[in-house]
C-alpha positions as CSV (number, residue, x, y, z in Angstrom):
1,M,93.4,102.7,88.2
2,I,94.5,104.0,91.6
3,L,96.5,107.0,92.5
4,T,98.9,107.0,95.5
5,A,101.1,109.6,97.1
6,S,103.8,109.2,99.8
7,K,106.5,111.0,101.8
8,D,109.0,109.5,99.3
9,N,108.3,112.4,96.9
10,F,106.3,110.3,94.4
11,L,102.8,110.6,93.0
12,K,102.1,107.2,91.3
13,L,99.3,106.0,89.0
14,W,98.7,102.2,89.1
15,D,96.9,99.9,86.7
16,L,95.1,97.5,89.1
17,S,94.5,94.9,86.3
18,T,98.2,94.4,85.8
19,Q,99.4,95.6,89.2
20,H,102.0,97.8,87.6
21,C,102.9,101.4,88.1
22,I,102.2,103.2,84.9
23,Q,103.3,106.7,85.8
24,T,105.6,108.2,88.5
25,I,105.9,111.9,89.2
26,V,108.4,113.5,91.5
27,A,105.8,115.9,93.0
28,H,107.4,117.5,96.1
29,S,110.2,116.9,98.6
30,E,107.6,115.0,100.6
31,I,103.9,114.6,99.8
32,W,101.8,115.1,102.9
33,S,98.3,115.3,101.4
34,M,96.4,114.5,98.2
35,D,92.9,115.0,97.0
36,V,91.0,114.6,93.7
37,D,88.2,117.1,92.7
38,R,84.6,115.8,92.3
39,E,84.8,115.8,88.5
40,Q,88.0,113.8,88.7
41,T,89.8,116.4,86.5
42,F,92.5,117.6,88.9
43,V,94.6,116.1,91.6
44,L,96.0,118.4,94.3
45,T,99.1,117.5,96.3
46,G,100.5,119.3,99.3
47,S,103.9,119.2,100.9
48,G,105.2,119.7,104.4
49,E,106.7,123.1,103.3
50,G,103.2,124.3,102.5
51,E,103.5,124.0,98.8
52,L,100.4,123.1,96.8
53,K,100.5,121.7,93.3
54,V,97.7,120.9,90.9
55,W,97.9,118.0,88.4
56,Q,95.5,117.6,85.5
57,I,94.2,114.2,84.7
58,D,94.0,113.4,81.0
59,N,90.8,111.3,81.1
60,K,90.8,110.8,77.4
61,A,94.2,109.2,77.5
62,L,93.1,107.2,80.6
63,A,90.0,105.9,78.8
64,E,92.0,105.0,75.6
65,G,94.6,103.1,77.6
66,L,98.4,103.4,77.5
67,K,100.0,104.0,74.2
68,E,103.6,104.5,73.2
69,S,104.8,107.4,71.2
70,G,107.1,106.9,68.2
71,S,110.1,107.2,70.5
72,G,108.8,104.5,72.8
73,E,107.6,106.8,75.6
74,V,104.3,106.1,77.2
75,M,101.7,108.9,77.0
76,L,101.4,110.9,80.3
77,I,98.1,110.6,82.1
78,L,98.9,113.3,84.8
79,R,100.5,116.6,83.9
80,Q,101.3,119.6,86.2
81,F,98.7,122.3,85.8
82,K,99.4,126.0,86.3
83,I,96.3,127.6,87.9
84,N,95.4,130.9,89.4
85,F,94.1,129.6,92.8
86,T,92.1,132.7,93.6
87,E,90.1,132.5,90.4
88,Y,89.7,128.7,90.7
89,V,88.4,128.8,94.3
90,V,86.0,131.7,93.6
91,S,84.6,130.0,90.5
92,R,84.1,126.7,92.5
93,L,82.4,128.5,95.3
94,Q,80.0,130.3,92.9
95,K,78.7,127.0,91.5
């Protein structure tokens, strides 16, 4: 898997074995930066307007592979995560 971001608003998750995009998220008006934390649990994206968003990676769903729900929708691998940035940064610095 590879994760890409671009100024076209999209955060995309690709399956390299099939060369297909498996999830597309409209993240910002333009994505200017992206990073993944060391534990590969969160993806952070930043916009030109100074907005920062955190996305949680569902590693269990990623390991199990793509599955369709009863309605035919594919399970999401990335979900937006609401976080208190002050608490998160302080807890990371204390480790």
